[in-house]
C-alpha positions in Angstrom: 106.5 90.2 145.1 107.4 92.3 148.1 104.6 92.8 150.6 104.7 96.1 152.4 102.5 96.2 155.5 101.6 99.8 156.2 101.9 102.0 159.2 100.3 105.5 159.0 101.4 107.7 162.0 99.3 110.5 163.3 99.8 112.0 166.8 102.2 109.1 167.6 99.4 106.6 166.9 98.6 104.1 164.2 95.7 105.3 162.1 94.0 104.6 158.8 92.2 107.1 156.7 89.4 106.5 154.2 90.3 108.0 150.8 92.9 110.2 152.5 90.3 112.1 154.6 91.8 113.3 157.9 88.3 113.7 159.3 87.5 110.1 158.5 90.1 108.1 160.4 90.3 105.1 162.6 92.8 105.0 165.5 94.3 101.7 166.6 95.5 100.7 170.0 98.9 99.4 169.0 101.7 102.0 168.8 103.6 102.3 165.6 106.7 100.6 167.2 104.5 97.8 168.5 102.9 97.3 165.1 106.3 97.2 163.4 107.4 94.6 165.9 104.3 92.5 165.1 105.2 92.6 161.4 108.8 91.7 162.1 107.7 88.8 164.4 105.5 87.4 161.5 108.5 87.4 159.2 108.0 90.5 157.0 111.0 92.1 155.5 109.6 95.4 154.1 107.6 98.2 155.7 105.7 101.2 154.3 105.5 104.2 156.7 103.6 107.4 156.2 104.0 110.3 158.5 100.6 111.9 158.3 101.6 114.8 160.6 104.5 115.4 158.2 102.1 115.4 155.2 100.1 118.2 156.9 103.1 120.3 158.1 106.0 119.5 155.7 108.2 118.6 158.6 109.7 115.3 159.8 107.3 115.3 162.8 107.6 111.6 163.6 111.3 111.1 162.9 111.9 109.9 166.4 109.3 107.1 166.1 110.7 106.0 162.7 114.3 106.1 164.1 113.1 103.8 166.9 111.6 101.3 164.5 114.7 101.3 162.4 116.9 100.7 165.4 114.8 97.9 166.9 113.9 95.9 163.8 115.9 94.9 160.8 113.3 95.9 158.3 113.7 97.6 154.9 111.6 100.7 155.4 110.2 103.2 152.9 109.0 106.5 154.4 106.9 109.3 153.0 104.7 112.1 154.2 105.6 115.8 153.7 109.2 115.3 152.5 109.8 118.7 150.9 113.5 119.4 151.3 116.9 117.8 150.8 117.4 118.2 154.5 114.4 116.0 155.3 115.7 113.3 152.9 119.1 113.5 154.6 117.5 113.0 158.1 115.7 109.9 156.9 118.7 108.7 155.1 120.8 109.2 158.3 118.1 107.3 160.2 118.7 104.2 158.0 115.5 104.0 156.0 115.9 102.2 152.6 113.8 104.6 150.5 112.4 108.1 151.0 109.1 108.7 149.2 108.7 112.1 147.5 105.1 113.1 146.6 103.6 116.6 146.5 107.0 118.4 146.5 108.2 116.4 143.5 105.0 117.0 141.6 105.1 120.7 142.2 108.8 121.0 141.5 110.3 118.5 139.1 113.8 120.0 139.7 113.6 119.0 143.4 112.9 115.4 142.3 115.8 115.5 139.9 118.2 117.0 142.5 117.1 114.4 145.1 117.7 111.5 142.7 121.2 112.8 141.9 122.2 113.4 145.6 120.6 110.1 146.9 121.0 107.5 144.1 118.8 104.4 144.5 117.2 106.0 147.6 114.3 108.0 146.1 110.8 106.6 145.6 108.2 108.6 143.8 104.7 108.6 145.2 102.0 109.2 142.6 98.6 109.6 144.2 95.9 109.8 141.6 92.2 110.5 141.5 90.3 110.0 138.2 93.6 110.0 136.3 94.9 113.3 137.8 97.6 113.6 140.5 96.6 115.0 143.9 99.0 116.8 146.2 99.2 118.3 149.7 97.8 115.4 151.7 95.4 114.8 148.8 93.7 118.1 149.5 94.5 119.6 146.1 94.2 118.4 142.6 97.3 119.2 140.6 95.5 119.3 137.2 98.3 117.1 135.9 97.5 113.8 134.3 99.5 111.0 136.0 100.9 109.6 132.7 101.9 113.0 131.4 103.8 113.8 134.6 105.5 110.4 134.5 106.7 111.0 131.0 108.4 114.2 132.1 110.3 112.6 135.0 110.8 109.1 133.8 114.6 109.6 133.2 115.4 111.3 136.5 116.6 108.1 138.2 113.8 107.4 140.6 114.4 103.9 142.0 110.8 102.9 142.8 107.3 104.3 142.0 104.4 103.9 144.4 101.0 104.3 142.6 97.9 104.9 144.7 94.4 105.3 143.5 92.9 107.6 146.1 89.3 106.5 145.3 90.3 103.0 146.5 92.5 103.9 149.4 91.2 102.6 152.8 88.1 101.2 151.0 89.1 97.6 150.7 87.5 97.5 147.2 90.6 96.1 145.5 93.3 98.2 143.8 92.8 99.8 140.5 94.9 97.2 138.6 94.0 98.6 135.2 95.4 102.1 135.9 98.4 100.6 137.8 99.3 98.5 134.8 99.3 101.6 132.5 101.7 103.3 134.9 103.9 100.2 135.2 104.0 99.8 131.4 105.4 103.3 131.1 107.6 103.5 134.2 111.4 103.1 133.9 111.5 101.8 137.5 109.5 99.1 139.3 106.1 100.0 140.7 104.4 99.3 144.0 100.6 99.0 144.1 98.8 100.9 146.8 95.2 101.5 147.8 92.2 99.2 148.3 93.8 95.8 148.9 91.1 93.6 150.4 92.1 90.0 150.1 94.8 87.5 149.3 93.3 87.3 145.8 94.4 90.9 145.3 97.9 89.9 146.1 97.8 87.0 143.7 96.4 89.2 140.9 99.2 91.7 141.5 101.8 89.0 141.0 100.5 88.5 137.4 101.2 92.1 136.4 104.4 93.2 134.7 107.0 95.6 136.2 105.3 95.3 139.7 107.8 95.1 142.6 105.3 94.8 145.4 102.1 95.8 147.0 101.1 97.8 150.1 98.6 96.4 152.5 97.0 98.5 155.3 93.4 98.6 156.5 92.8 94.9 155.5 95.5 93.9 158.0 94.1 96.1 160.8 90.6 95.0 160.3 91.8 91.3 160.1 90.4 90.7 156.6 93.8 89.4 155.7 95.7 87.2 158.3 99.3 88.1 158.6 100.4 84.4 158.5 98.6 84.0 155.2 100.0 87.3 153.8 103.7 86.5 154.7 103.5 83.4 152.6 103.1 85.7 149.5 106.1 87.7 150.5 109.2 86.9 148.4 
């Protein structure tokens, strides 16, 4: 089970949103680079980064910050947030990130997802952010009217190397992930799945380990609020 501590970047700061609401955010004193260093010092190998400015603008706004993290720390980084072009994927690929996460652009245009998987084999992760079973897009501001499982069926053979499933209703709430829906996604998915949204305790990590086709889990707010201690969490990282 890979543990992905999360860093969400907004205005060059670490922030956490509640249910994806940009008006309901907490800013933290540590810079994204300092936070990445803290994770590295504790022994973590993987890192999940979301460029929230990118999610709003569709540009690689915090590319410089992410480049600095890649250069300073030997971490396997997945990055998402507004990646809407082959050029943006190329920039992150050149920066040395392990996986580039496609979300809204892939849901709105399946051909973009297919092209990305063909041009960047084993580099593309698909982010499926769902609310009440339906996919949300554009920084969670729009409902796509597509059922998560229906969409997954359509793109399952494209060659995505990792799938990140987030239940928006749980994200930032620390109410535990939606394991039931995640397992449905994992049962159907041709690639391994990362659980995201709502992790509140070490017990959530342990439960995730019992599920099939789950590669890892993303932990965000529970770290910042110190509900989960990093030295406990890193013991579950393997």
